[in-house]
N, C-alpha and C positions, 0 to 999 in steps of 0.2 A: 248563408245558404245560396247556392248558385243555381238558379233556375233560368233556363233559356227556352225561347220559343222559336220554332222553325216552320216555315211553310214549304211544303213539297206538293206541287200541283194543287189539288183541292183538299189536302190533308194538313192538319196542324199537329206538330209534334211539340210536346212540352217535356223538357228533359231536366230532371233534378240530379245534378252531378254528385251531390253529397250522399244521397242514399240510393243511387243507381236505379231510379225509377223513371220510366217514360210513359207518357200519356199520349195516345193518338186519337184525335177526335173525341176527347173526353172519356176514353176507355183506357184503363191501366193495362200496359203490356209488360209482361215480365221477361227479362233477359238474364242470361248468365253474365258474369262479369266480362267474359270474352266477347259475347254478343253485344253487350252494351258498349264496349270499347269500339267495336266495328261500326255500329250505327251512329255513335257519337262522332267518330271521325268522318264518316260519309256525310252526315248532316252539316258538319262544319266546312266541308269541301265540295258541296253539291254542285257548284258552278264550275268545277275543275275536273278534267279527265285525270283519273288516278291510275297509274300503272300498277301492274301486279307486284312488281318489285317494291314500289313505294308503299303500297298497302301492307305487304309482308314486313317491311322494315319498320314502318311507323306504328302500325297497329299490332301486328303479331310479334314484333321485336325479333324477327329473324334477320340474320346477317349473312351476307354472301361476299365472297371475294370477287375481285374484278374479272376473273376468268369464267364466271358463271357456274362454278362448282358449288 
């Protein structure tokens, strides 16, 4: 079971990656699988500025050619 804890400002996020459950300040928050993937990625990269393209490629699995089309 993979459970991780993240601190964001004054909030504590506890993420259970096996069953896609997130607890924020001891309250269960339900996410769709897509929403869970987004919050999970953002929590793991909270100290990094993430570009729209990186987010789309890494989280949404969208691919773009180099011309921007």
